Gaussian input, Z-matrix of N, CA and C with variables (Angstrom, degrees):
# hf/3-21g

backbone

0 1
 N
 C     1     B1
 C     2     B2     1     A1
 N     3     B3     2     A2     1     D1
 C     4     B4     3     A3     2     D2
 C     5     B5     4     A4     3     D3
 N     6     B6     5     A5     4     D4
 C     7     B7     6     A6     5     D5
 C     8     B8     7     A7     6     D6
 N     9     B9     8     A8     7     D7
 C    10    B10     9     A9     8     D8
 C    11    B11    10    A10     9     D9
 N    12    B12    11    A11    10    D10
 C    13    B13    12    A12    11    D11
 C    14    B14    13    A13    12    D12
 N    15    B15    14    A14    13    D13
 C    16    B16    15    A15    14    D14
 C    17    B17    16    A16    15    D15
 N    18    B18    17    A17    16    D16
 C    19    B19    18    A18    17    D17
 C    20    B20    19    A19    18    D18
 N    21    B21    20    A20    19    D19
 C    22    B22    21    A21    20    D20
 C    23    B23    22    A22    21    D21
 N    24    B24    23    A23    22    D22
 C    25    B25    24    A24    23    D23
 C    26    B26    25    A25    24    D24
 N    27    B27    26    A26    25    D25
 C    28    B28    27    A27    26    D26
 C    29    B29    28    A28    27    D27
 N    30    B30    29    A29    28    D28
 C    31    B31    30    A30    29    D29
 C    32    B32    31    A31    30    D30
 N    33    B33    32    A32    31    D31
 C    34    B34    33    A33    32    D32
 C    35    B35    34    A34    33    D33
 N    36    B36    35    A35    34    D34
 C    37    B37    36    A36    35    D35
 C    38    B38    37    A37    36    D36
 N    39    B39    38    A38    37    D37
 C    40    B40    39    A39    38    D38
 C    41    B41    40    A40    39    D39
 N    42    B42    41    A41    40    D40
 C    43    B43    42    A42    41    D41
 C    44    B44    43    A43    42    D42
 N    45    B45    44    A44    43    D43
 C    46    B46    45    A45    44    D44
 C    47    B47    46    A46    45    D45
 N    48    B48    47    A47    46    D46
 C    49    B49    48    A48    47    D47
 C    50    B50    49    A49    48    D48
 N    51    B51    50    A50    49    D49
 C    52    B52    51    A51    50    D50
 C    53    B53    52    A52    51    D51
 N    54    B54    53    A53    52    D52
 C    55    B55    54    A54    53    D53
 C    56    B56    55    A55    54    D54
 N    57    B57    56    A56    55    D55
 C    58    B58    57    A57    56    D56
 C    59    B59    58    A58    57    D57
 N    60    B60    59    A59    58    D58
 C    61    B61    60    A60    59    D59
 C    62    B62    61    A61    60    D60
 N    63    B63    62    A62    61    D61
 C    64    B64    63    A63    62    D62
 C    65    B65    64    A64    63    D63
 N    66    B66    65    A65    64    D64
 C    67    B67    66    A66    65    D65
 C    68    B68    67    A67    66    D66
 N    69    B69    68    A68    67    D67
 C    70    B70    69    A69    68    D68
 C    71    B71    70    A70    69    D69
 N    72    B72    71    A71    70    D70
 C    73    B73    72    A72    71    D71
 C    74    B74    73    A73    72    D72
 N    75    B75    74    A74    73    D73
 C    76    B76    75    A75    74    D74
 C    77    B77    76    A76    75    D75
 N    78    B78    77    A77    76    D76
 C    79    B79    78    A78    77    D77
 C    80    B80    79    A79    78    D78
 N    81    B81    80    A80    79    D79
 C    82    B82    81    A81    80    D80
 C    83    B83    82    A82    81    D81
 N    84    B84    83    A83    82    D82
 C    85    B85    84    A84    83    D83
 C    86    B86    85    A85    84    D84
 N    87    B87    86    A86    85    D85
 C    88    B88    87    A87    86    D86
 C    89    B89    88    A88    87    D87
 N    90    B90    89    A89    88    D88
 C    91    B91    90    A90    89    D89
 C    92    B92    91    A91    90    D90
 N    93    B93    92    A92    91    D91
 C    94    B94    93    A93    92    D92
 C    95    B95    94    A94    93    D93
 N    96    B96    95    A95    94    D94
 C    97    B97    96    A96    95    D95
 C    98    B98    97    A97    96    D96
 N    99    B99    98    A98    97    D97
 C   100   B100    99    A99    98    D98
 C   101   B101   100   A100    99    D99
 N   102   B102   101   A101   100   D100
 C   103   B103   102   A102   101   D101
 C   104   B104   103   A103   102   D102
 N   105   B105   104   A104   103   D103
 C   106   B106   105   A105   104   D104
 C   107   B107   106   A106   105   D105
 N   108   B108   107   A107   106   D106
 C   109   B109   108   A108   107   D107
 C   110   B110   109   A109   108   D108
 N   111   B111   110   A110   109   D109
 C   112   B112   111   A111   110   D110
 C   113   B113   112   A112   111   D111
 N   114   B114   113   A113   112   D112
 C   115   B115   114   A114   113   D113
 C   116   B116   115   A115   114   D114
 N   117   B117   116   A116   115   D115
 C   118   B118   117   A117   116   D116
 C   119   B119   118   A118   117   D117
 N   120   B120   119   A119   118   D118
 C   121   B121   120   A120   119   D119
 C   122   B122   121   A121   120   D120
 N   123   B123   122   A122   121   D121
 C   124   B124   123   A123   122   D122
 C   125   B125   124   A124   123   D123
 N   126   B126   125   A125   124   D124
 C   127   B127   126   A126   125   D125
 C   128   B128   127   A127   126   D126
 N   129   B129   128   A128   127   D127
 C   130   B130   129   A129   128   D128
 C   131   B131   130   A130   129   D129
 N   132   B132   131   A131   130   D130
 C   133   B133   132   A132   131   D131
 C   134   B134   133   A133   132   D132
 N   135   B135   134   A134   133   D133
 C   136   B136   135   A135   134   D134
 C   137   B137   136   A136   135   D135
 N   138   B138   137   A137   136   D136
 C   139   B139   138   A138   137   D137
 C   140   B140   139   A139   138   D138
 N   141   B141   140   A140   139   D139
 C   142   B142   141   A141   140   D140
 C   143   B143   142   A142   141   D141
 N   144   B144   143   A143   142   D142
 C   145   B145   144   A144   143   D143
 C   146   B146   145   A145   144   D144
 N   147   B147   146   A146   145   D145
 C   148   B148   147   A147   146   D146
 C   149   B149   148   A148   147   D147
 N   150   B150   149   A149   148   D148
 C   151   B151   150   A150   149   D149
 C   152   B152   151   A151   150   D150
 N   153   B153   152   A152   151   D151
 C   154   B154   153   A153   152   D152
 C   155   B155   154   A154   153   D153
 N   156   B156   155   A155   154   D154
 C   157   B157   156   A156   155   D155
 C   158   B158   157   A157   156   D156
 N   159   B159   158   A158   157   D157
 C   160   B160   159   A159   158   D158
 C   161   B161   160   A160   159   D159
 N   162   B162   161   A161   160   D160
 C   163   B163   162   A162   161   D161
 C   164   B164   163   A163   162   D162
 N   165   B165   164   A164   163   D163
 C   166   B166   165   A165   164   D164
 C   167   B167   166   A166   165   D165
 N   168   B168   167   A167   166   D166
 C   169   B169   168   A168   167   D167
 C   170   B170   169   A169   168   D168
 N   171   B171   170   A170   169   D169
 C   172   B172   171   A171   170   D170
 C   173   B173   172   A172   171   D171
 N   174   B174   173   A173   172   D172
 C   175   B175   174   A174   173   D173
 C   176   B176   175   A175   174   D174
 N   177   B177   176   A176   175   D175
 C   178   B178   177   A177   176   D176
 C   179   B179   178   A178   177   D177
 N   180   B180   179   A179   178   D178
 C   181   B181   180   A180   179   D179
 C   182   B182   181   A181   180   D180
 N   183   B183   182   A182   181   D181
 C   184   B184   183   A183   182   D182
 C   185   B185   184   A184   183   D183
 N   186   B186   185   A185   184   D184
 C   187   B187   186   A186   185   D185
 C   188   B188   187   A187   186   D186
 N   189   B189   188   A188   187   D187
 C   190   B190   189   A189   188   D188
 C   191   B191   190   A190   189   D189
 N   192   B192   191   A191   190   D190
 C   193   B193   192   A192   191   D191
 C   194   B194   193   A193   192   D192
 N   195   B195   194   A194   193   D193
 C   196   B196   195   A195   194   D194
 C   197   B197   196   A196   195   D195
 N   198   B198   197   A197   196   D196
 C   199   B199   198   A198   197   D197
 C   200   B200   199   A199   198   D198
 N   201   B201   200   A200   199   D199
 C   202   B202   201   A201   200   D200
 C   203   B203   202   A202   201   D201
 N   204   B204   203   A203   202   D202
 C   205   B205   204   A204   203   D203
 C   206   B206   205   A205   204   D204
 N   207   B207   206   A206   205   D205
 C   208   B208   207   A207   206   D206
 C   209   B209   208   A208   207   D207
 N   210   B210   209   A209   208   D208
 C   211   B211   210   A210   209   D209
 C   212   B212   211   A211   210   D210
 N   213   B213   212   A212   211   D211
 C   214   B214   213   A213   212   D212
 C   215   B215   214   A214   213   D213
 N   216   B216   215   A215   214   D214
 C   217   B217   216   A216   215   D215
 C   218   B218   217   A217   216   D216
 N   219   B219   218   A218   217   D217
 C   220   B220   219   A219   218   D218
 C   221   B221   220   A220   219   D219
 N   222   B222   221   A221   220   D220
 C   223   B223   222   A222   221   D221
 C   224   B224   223   A223   222   D222
 N   225   B225   224   A224   223   D223
 C   226   B226   225   A225   224   D224
 C   227   B227   226   A226   225   D225
 N   228   B228   227   A227   226   D226
 C   229   B229   228   A228   227   D227
 C   230   B230   229   A229   228   D228
 N   231   B231   230   A230   229   D229
 C   232   B232   231   A231   230   D230
 C   233   B233   232   A232   231   D231
 N   234   B234   233   A233   232   D232
 C   235   B235   234   A234   233   D233
 C   236   B236   235   A235   234   D234
 N   237   B237   236   A236   235   D235
 C   238   B238   237   A237   236   D236
 C   239   B239   238   A238   237   D237
 N   240   B240   239   A239   238   D238
 C   241   B241   240   A240   239   D239
 C   242   B242   241   A241   240   D240
 N   243   B243   242   A242   241   D241
 C   244   B244   243   A243   242   D242
 C   245   B245   244   A244   243   D243
 N   246   B246   245   A245   244   D244
 C   247   B247   246   A246   245   D245
 C   248   B248   247   A247   246   D246
 N   249   B249   248   A248   247   D247
 C   250   B250   249   A249   248   D248
 C   251   B251   250   A250   249   D249
 N   252   B252   251   A251   250   D250
 C   253   B253   252   A252   251   D251
 C   254   B254   253   A253   252   D252
 N   255   B255   254   A254   253   D253
 C   256   B256   255   A255   254   D254
 C   257   B257   256   A256   255   D255
 N   258   B258   257   A257   256   D256
 C   259   B259   258   A258   257   D257
 C   260   B260   259   A259   258   D258
 N   261   B261   260   A260   259   D259
 C   262   B262   261   A261   260   D260
 C   263   B263   262   A262   261   D261
 N   264   B264   263   A263   262   D262
 C   265   B265   264   A264   263   D263
 C   266   B266   265   A265   264   D264
 N   267   B267   266   A266   265   D265
 C   268   B268   267   A267   266   D266
 C   269   B269   268   A268   267   D267
 N   270   B270   269   A269   268   D268
 C   271   B271   270   A270   269   D269
 C   272   B272   271   A271   270   D270
 N   273   B273   272   A272   271   D271
 C   274   B274   273   A273   272   D272
 C   275   B275   274   A274   273   D273
 N   276   B276   275   A275   274   D274
 C   277   B277   276   A276   275   D275
 C   278   B278   277   A277   276   D276
 N   279   B279   278   A278   277   D277
 C   280   B280   279   A279   278   D278
 C   281   B281   280   A280   279   D279
 N   282   B282   281   A281   280   D280
 C   283   B283   282   A282   281   D281
 C   284   B284   283   A283   282   D282
 N   285   B285   284   A284   283   D283
 C   286   B286   285   A285   284   D284
 C   287   B287   286   A286   285   D285
 N   288   B288   287   A287   286   D286
 C   289   B289   288   A288   287   D287
 C   290   B290   289   A289   288   D288
 N   291   B291   290   A290   289   D289
 C   292   B292   291   A291   290   D290
 C   293   B293   292   A292   291   D291
 N   294   B294   293   A293   292   D292
 C   295   B295   294   A294   293   D293
 C   296   B296   295   A295   294   D294
 N   297   B297   296   A296   295   D295
 C   298   B298   297   A297   296   D296
 C   299   B299   298   A298   297   D297

   B1=1.4465
   B2=1.4862
   B3=1.3542
   B4=1.4820
   B5=1.5636
   B6=1.3330
   B7=1.4587
   B8=1.4977
   B9=1.3402
   B10=1.4744
   B11=1.4859
   B12=1.3333
   B13=1.4559
   B14=1.5044
   B15=1.3453
   B16=1.4442
   B17=1.5063
   B18=1.3991
   B19=1.4308
   B20=1.4945
   B21=1.3510
   B22=1.4872
   B23=1.4848
   B24=1.3222
   B25=1.4137
   B26=1.5518
   B27=1.3044
   B28=1.5009
   B29=1.5438
   B30=1.4074
   B31=1.4165
   B32=1.6061
   B33=1.3953
   B34=1.3918
   B35=1.5407
   B36=1.3907
   B37=1.4328
   B38=1.5524
   B39=1.3548
   B40=1.3915
   B41=1.5438
   B42=1.3721
   B43=1.3920
   B44=1.5903
   B45=1.2652
   B46=1.5236
   B47=1.4449
   B48=1.3433
   B49=1.4311
   B50=1.5044
   B51=1.3795
   B52=1.4561
   B53=1.4708
   B54=1.4212
   B55=1.3653
   B56=1.5350
   B57=1.3591
   B58=1.3982
   B59=1.5266
   B60=1.3553
   B61=1.4290
   B62=1.5204
   B63=1.2759
   B64=1.5511
   B65=1.4556
   B66=1.4392
   B67=1.4103
   B68=1.5076
   B69=1.3132
   B70=1.5106
   B71=1.5888
   B72=1.3118
   B73=1.4679
   B74=1.6482
   B75=1.3054
   B76=1.4819
   B77=1.5471
   B78=1.3542
   B79=1.5191
   B80=1.5171
   B81=1.2885
   B82=1.5047
   B83=1.5847
   B84=1.3358
   B85=1.5228
   B86=1.5814
   B87=1.2871
   B88=1.4956
   B89=1.5260
   B90=1.3067
   B91=1.4744
   B92=1.4898
   B93=1.4029
   B94=1.4158
   B95=1.4511
   B96=1.3717
   B97=1.5378
   B98=1.4972
   B99=1.4202
   B100=1.4702
   B101=1.5419
   B102=1.3162
   B103=1.4527
   B104=1.5247
   B105=1.3679
   B106=1.4891
   B107=1.5228
   B108=1.2850
   B109=1.4978
   B110=1.5156
   B111=1.3353
   B112=1.4728
   B113=1.5359
   B114=1.3881
   B115=1.4381
   B116=1.5768
   B117=1.3437
   B118=1.5180
   B119=1.4586
   B120=1.4257
   B121=1.4549
   B122=1.4707
   B123=1.3078
   B124=1.5306
   B125=1.5241
   B126=1.2484
   B127=1.5159
   B128=1.5304
   B129=1.3220
   B130=1.5402
   B131=1.5675
   B132=1.2957
   B133=1.4596
   B134=1.4455
   B135=1.3227
   B136=1.3857
   B137=1.5142
   B138=1.3948
   B139=1.5503
   B140=1.4805
   B141=1.2833
   B142=1.4825
   B143=1.5444
   B144=1.3761
   B145=1.4325
   B146=1.5366
   B147=1.2799
   B148=1.5695
   B149=1.5005
   B150=1.2854
   B151=1.5392
   B152=1.4821
   B153=1.3649
   B154=1.3503
   B155=1.5436
   B156=1.2963
   B157=1.4483
   B158=1.6121
   B159=1.3013
   B160=1.4616
   B161=1.5029
   B162=1.2936
   B163=1.5070
   B164=1.4399
   B165=1.3212
   B166=1.4536
   B167=1.5128
   B168=1.3305
   B169=1.5021
   B170=1.4719
   B171=1.2684
   B172=1.4826
   B173=1.5163
   B174=1.3784
   B175=1.4420
   B176=1.5494
   B177=1.3155
   B178=1.4259
   B179=1.5126
   B180=1.3409
   B181=1.4533
   B182=1.5915
   B183=1.3305
   B184=1.4576
   B185=1.4565
   B186=1.3387
   B187=1.4361
   B188=1.4966
   B189=1.3160
   B190=1.4055
   B191=1.4342
   B192=1.4121
   B193=1.3980
   B194=1.5992
   B195=1.2587
   B196=1.4687
   B197=1.4981
   B198=1.2888
   B199=1.4405
   B200=1.5440
   B201=1.3359
   B202=1.4284
   B203=1.5531
   B204=1.3219
   B205=1.4564
   B206=1.5099
   B207=1.2931
   B208=1.4271
   B209=1.5089
   B210=1.3451
   B211=1.4623
   B212=1.5711
   B213=1.3183
   B214=1.4770
   B215=1.5198
   B216=1.3285
   B217=1.4272
   B218=1.5310
   B219=1.3501
   B220=1.3581
   B221=1.5229
   B222=1.3551
   B223=1.4208
   B224=1.4757
   B225=1.3969
   B226=1.4576
   B227=1.5542
   B228=1.2423
   B229=1.4665
   B230=1.4973
   B231=1.3306
   B232=1.4922
   B233=1.4540
   B234=1.3770
   B235=1.4686
   B236=1.5281
   B237=1.3454
   B238=1.4330
   B239=1.6174
   B240=1.3294
   B241=1.4063
   B242=1.5731
   B243=1.3140
   B244=1.4342
   B245=1.4856
   B246=1.3761
   B247=1.4735
   B248=1.6049
   B249=1.2738
   B250=1.5199
   B251=1.5411
   B252=1.3033
   B253=1.4633
   B254=1.4554
   B255=1.2573
   B256=1.4922
   B257=1.5387
   B258=1.2877
   B259=1.4198
   B260=1.4861
   B261=1.3980
   B262=1.5194
   B263=1.4757
   B264=1.3129
   B265=1.4465
   B266=1.5668
   B267=1.2749
   B268=1.4849
   B269=1.5035
   B270=1.3102
   B271=1.4754
   B272=1.5664
   B273=1.2895
   B274=1.4246
   B275=1.5190
   B276=1.3077
   B277=1.4861
   B278=1.5337
   B279=1.3504
   B280=1.4722
   B281=1.5133
   B282=1.2630
   B283=1.4761
   B284=1.4816
   B285=1.3663
   B286=1.4441
   B287=1.4779
   B288=1.3067
   B289=1.4953
   B290=1.5063
   B291=1.3924
   B292=1.4547
   B293=1.5295
   B294=1.3541
   B295=1.4696
   B296=1.4739
   B297=1.3566
   B298=1.4515
   B299=1.5979
   A1=110.88
   A2=120.46
   A3=124.54
   A4=105.87
   A5=115.61
   A6=121.16
   A7=110.66
   A8=113.96
   A9=122.11
   A10=105.41
   A11=118.46
   A12=121.44
   A13=109.57
   A14=114.02
   A15=120.69
   A16=111.38
   A17=118.59
   A18=122.63
   A19=105.44
   A20=115.48
   A21=118.28
   A22=117.35
   A23=117.97
   A24=120.04
   A25=114.59
   A26=115.51
   A27=119.97
   A28=103.35
   A29=114.93
   A30=123.33
   A31=107.01
   A32=113.92
   A33=122.39
   A34=112.00
   A35=112.13
   A36=117.78
   A37=109.33
   A38=118.16
   A39=121.01
   A40=107.28
   A41=113.40
   A42=121.62
   A43=108.33
   A44=120.37
   A45=120.12
   A46=109.48
   A47=116.38
   A48=123.16
   A49=114.40
   A50=120.74
   A51=125.90
   A52=110.59
   A53=114.26
   A54=125.55
   A55=107.17
   A56=121.17
   A57=120.04
   A58=108.05
   A59=117.26
   A60=127.90
   A61=108.37
   A62=119.36
   A63=120.59
   A64=106.05
   A65=110.30
   A66=119.51
   A67=109.30
   A68=116.10
   A69=123.26
   A70=110.32
   A71=115.03
   A72=121.83
   A73=106.23
   A74=114.06
   A75=119.88
   A76=106.05
   A77=114.66
   A78=118.88
   A79=104.62
   A80=116.81
   A81=124.76
   A82=107.13
   A83=117.06
   A84=118.55
   A85=109.00
   A86=111.85
   A87=125.79
   A88=112.45
   A89=121.08
   A90=123.96
   A91=107.34
   A92=118.30
   A93=125.56
   A94=112.25
   A95=116.30
   A96=119.85
   A97=103.28
   A98=113.15
   A99=118.98
   A100=106.88
   A101=111.15
   A102=118.38
   A103=109.12
   A104=114.84
   A105=117.46
   A106=111.11
   A107=119.83
   A108=123.62
   A109=107.33
   A110=115.63
   A111=117.56
   A112=107.95
   A113=116.85
   A114=119.64
   A115=110.67
   A116=116.14
   A117=116.67
   A118=107.84
   A119=112.79
   A120=122.26
   A121=108.61
   A122=119.90
   A123=120.18
   A124=113.37
   A125=120.98
   A126=123.43
   A127=111.54
   A128=116.02
   A129=116.72
   A130=106.11
   A131=118.90
   A132=120.20
   A133=112.69
   A134=124.96
   A135=127.32
   A136=110.37
   A137=115.94
   A138=118.62
   A139=101.91
   A140=127.24
   A141=125.38
   A142=112.66
   A143=117.13
   A144=117.99
   A145=108.56
   A146=113.84
   A147=122.40
   A148=108.25
   A149=113.66
   A150=117.69
   A151=112.14
   A152=116.92
   A153=121.36
   A154=114.03
   A155=119.58
   A156=123.38
   A157=107.54
   A158=116.04
   A159=120.16
   A160=107.71
   A161=111.74
   A162=122.53
   A163=111.22
   A164=121.09
   A165=125.06
   A166=112.53
   A167=116.26
   A168=123.21
   A169=110.02
   A170=119.56
   A171=127.95
   A172=107.65
   A173=116.66
   A174=120.26
   A175=106.55
   A176=115.08
   A177=116.42
   A178=116.44
   A179=116.53
   A180=121.24
   A181=111.18
   A182=114.41
   A183=119.96
   A184=112.01
   A185=118.05
   A186=121.17
   A187=112.51
   A188=118.35
   A189=126.83
   A190=112.59
   A191=119.06
   A192=120.80
   A193=112.64
   A194=116.65
   A195=121.46
   A196=111.99
   A197=117.84
   A198=119.52
   A199=113.04
   A200=116.48
   A201=118.70
   A202=105.78
   A203=115.80
   A204=120.33
   A205=109.81
   A206=118.27
   A207=125.27
   A208=109.07
   A209=121.04
   A210=123.31
   A211=106.72
   A212=114.71
   A213=117.88
   A214=109.88
   A215=114.55
   A216=117.49
   A217=107.50
   A218=117.22
   A219=126.78
   A220=107.80
   A221=116.67
   A222=116.48
   A223=114.66
   A224=114.87
   A225=121.93
   A226=109.82
   A227=123.13
   A228=124.44
   A229=113.12
   A230=120.03
   A231=124.70
   A232=119.13
   A233=112.95
   A234=123.60
   A235=107.95
   A236=116.88
   A237=119.52
   A238=104.87
   A239=114.27
   A240=119.19
   A241=107.81
   A242=116.90
   A243=117.43
   A244=110.23
   A245=117.10
   A246=119.95
   A247=103.91
   A248=115.56
   A249=122.88
   A250=108.06
   A251=114.94
   A252=123.76
   A253=113.93
   A254=121.97
   A255=126.53
   A256=110.21
   A257=117.70
   A258=123.20
   A259=111.63
   A260=116.62
   A261=117.52
   A262=111.68
   A263=117.28
   A264=121.59
   A265=109.67
   A266=116.05
   A267=124.05
   A268=108.54
   A269=116.14
   A270=121.37
   A271=110.50
   A272=116.90
   A273=127.02
   A274=112.57
   A275=117.85
   A276=122.09
   A277=106.31
   A278=116.69
   A279=121.85
   A280=107.80
   A281=119.35
   A282=123.90
   A283=114.06
   A284=117.00
   A285=121.80
   A286=111.38
   A287=119.09
   A288=125.83
   A289=104.83
   A290=115.41
   A291=119.17
   A292=112.00
   A293=116.75
   A294=120.77
   A295=103.79
   A296=112.73
   A297=118.24
   A298=106.42
   D1=125.81
   D2=-177.38
   D3=-110.18
   D4=152.94
   D5=177.90
   D6=-156.21
   D7=156.22
   D8=175.21
   D9=-119.20
   D10=127.87
   D11=174.84
   D12=-134.20
   D13=171.54
   D14=-171.25
   D15=-127.80
   D16=128.41
   D17=177.20
   D18=-154.55
   D19=143.93
   D20=179.98
   D21=63.10
   D22=23.68
   D23=-179.08
   D24=79.33
   D25=9.18
   D26=-174.41
   D27=-130.17
   D28=159.90
   D29=179.76
   D30=-117.77
   D31=138.45
   D32=-175.73
   D33=-127.81
   D34=131.00
   D35=-178.86
   D36=-103.80
   D37=114.88
   D38=-163.53
   D39=-137.44
   D40=163.55
   D41=172.25
   D42=-136.08
   D43=169.37
   D44=-177.25
   D45=-64.74
   D46=133.96
   D47=178.80
   D48=96.28
   D49=-8.41
   D50=178.03
   D51=-68.05
   D52=153.19
   D53=174.06
   D54=-111.06
   D55=125.08
   D56=-177.57
   D57=-132.83
   D58=160.45
   D59=175.43
   D60=-111.81
   D61=117.40
   D62=174.68
   D63=-119.31
   D64=176.62
   D65=176.80
   D66=-65.91
   D67=148.64
   D68=-168.83
   D69=-52.44
   D70=131.76
   D71=178.48
   D72=-114.33
   D73=146.69
   D74=-177.17
   D75=-87.19
   D76=67.08
   D77=175.53
   D78=-133.47
   D79=157.00
   D80=179.74
   D81=-87.08
   D82=155.00
   D83=175.16
   D84=-62.59
   D85=149.85
   D86=-174.29
   D87=69.95
   D88=8.96
   D89=179.88
   D90=-93.99
   D91=145.45
   D92=178.79
   D93=-82.53
   D94=141.97
   D95=177.26
   D96=-131.43
   D97=138.67
   D98=-178.66
   D99=-122.09
   D100=128.01
   D101=-179.46
   D102=-105.41
   D103=128.11
   D104=-177.30
   D105=-106.14
   D106=-12.09
   D107=-179.65
   D108=-83.16
   D109=68.91
   D110=177.58
   D111=-93.56
   D112=124.53
   D113=-176.37
   D114=-93.11
   D115=-24.93
   D116=-178.21
   D117=-156.92
   D118=139.40
   D119=179.81
   D120=-138.97
   D121=111.62
   D122=169.70
   D123=46.10
   D124=56.16
   D125=175.22
   D126=84.56
   D127=-3.76
   D128=178.61
   D129=-99.46
   D130=110.15
   D131=173.27
   D132=-91.91
   D133=135.44
   D134=-177.43
   D135=-86.87
   D136=167.59
   D137=178.64
   D138=-135.84
   D139=82.07
   D140=-3.79
   D141=-90.54
   D142=-14.70
   D143=-179.46
   D144=-125.64
   D145=157.27
   D146=176.05
   D147=-79.58
   D148=118.67
   D149=-179.14
   D150=-74.53
   D151=128.56
   D152=179.25
   D153=90.99
   D154=-0.78
   D155=-175.82
   D156=-97.56
   D157=144.08
   D158=178.17
   D159=-152.10
   D160=158.88
   D161=177.96
   D162=-125.20
   D163=119.21
   D164=179.42
   D165=-99.55
   D166=122.81
   D167=-177.56
   D168=-121.82
   D169=162.08
   D170=173.53
   D171=-120.15
   D172=130.04
   D173=179.23
   D174=-75.90
   D175=127.63
   D176=174.41
   D177=-95.47
   D178=-44.38
   D179=176.33
   D180=-163.85
   D181=164.23
   D182=168.86
   D183=-111.41
   D184=155.65
   D185=179.79
   D186=-165.61
   D187=-168.79
   D188=173.29
   D189=-125.36
   D190=141.78
   D191=178.02
   D192=-74.40
   D193=178.78
   D194=175.26
   D195=-58.36
   D196=151.60
   D197=-179.39
   D198=-76.90
   D199=134.14
   D200=175.45
   D201=-107.42
   D202=151.98
   D203=178.48
   D204=-105.17
   D205=124.52
   D206=171.85
   D207=-98.84
   D208=111.46
   D209=-176.13
   D210=-120.32
   D211=119.19
   D212=172.15
   D213=-116.19
   D214=145.00
   D215=176.75
   D216=-154.48
   D217=160.68
   D218=172.86
   D219=-121.79
   D220=120.72
   D221=178.63
   D222=-66.16
   D223=138.68
   D224=174.40
   D225=71.10
   D226=10.72
   D227=-177.27
   D228=-120.81
   D229=2.52
   D230=-175.91
   D231=52.63
   D232=37.08
   D233=-179.47
   D234=-113.75
   D235=117.36
   D236=176.69
   D237=-141.49
   D238=137.72
   D239=-178.77
   D240=-137.76
   D241=115.73
   D242=177.69
   D243=-115.90
   D244=130.72
   D245=-170.54
   D246=-143.16
   D247=139.83
   D248=176.99
   D249=-106.79
   D250=151.99
   D251=175.51
   D252=-141.71
   D253=135.78
   D254=171.54
   D255=-125.47
   D256=114.56
   D257=-177.88
   D258=-78.73
   D259=130.11
   D260=174.38
   D261=-72.78
   D262=151.05
   D263=178.38
   D264=-142.76
   D265=166.24
   D266=173.84
   D267=-125.58
   D268=127.02
   D269=177.15
   D270=-89.62
   D271=126.15
   D272=-172.63
   D273=-120.01
   D274=142.21
   D275=170.81
   D276=-113.96
   D277=127.44
   D278=-178.01
   D279=-80.13
   D280=119.21
   D281=-179.01
   D282=-92.86
   D283=-49.72
   D284=-169.90
   D285=-149.23
   D286=137.64
   D287=173.87
   D288=-117.44
   D289=121.91
   D290=-176.94
   D291=-123.71
   D292=145.84
   D293=174.31
   D294=-135.38
   D295=131.33
   D296=-179.34
   D297=-101.77

């Protein structure tokens, strides 16, 4: 069973047993998370969401992505600004996709 759901301003295409990385959620590891904003499930497209559909996931861990460097400068003006950023994430395991 395949589904598309929405969290953190992004959409994810998953099936049961998949491991995905999403924007950081305020849940503890080994805790269950249920997503109700399901946009598509096995040929059923929602308007905008599929009623009665949900995706159950388990939080595996939290972490930070690799550092990206944000470098700004103005030529001939002696302006340089170097800044790093690491985006926090939550690693999820998709357990069950249900449609009522």
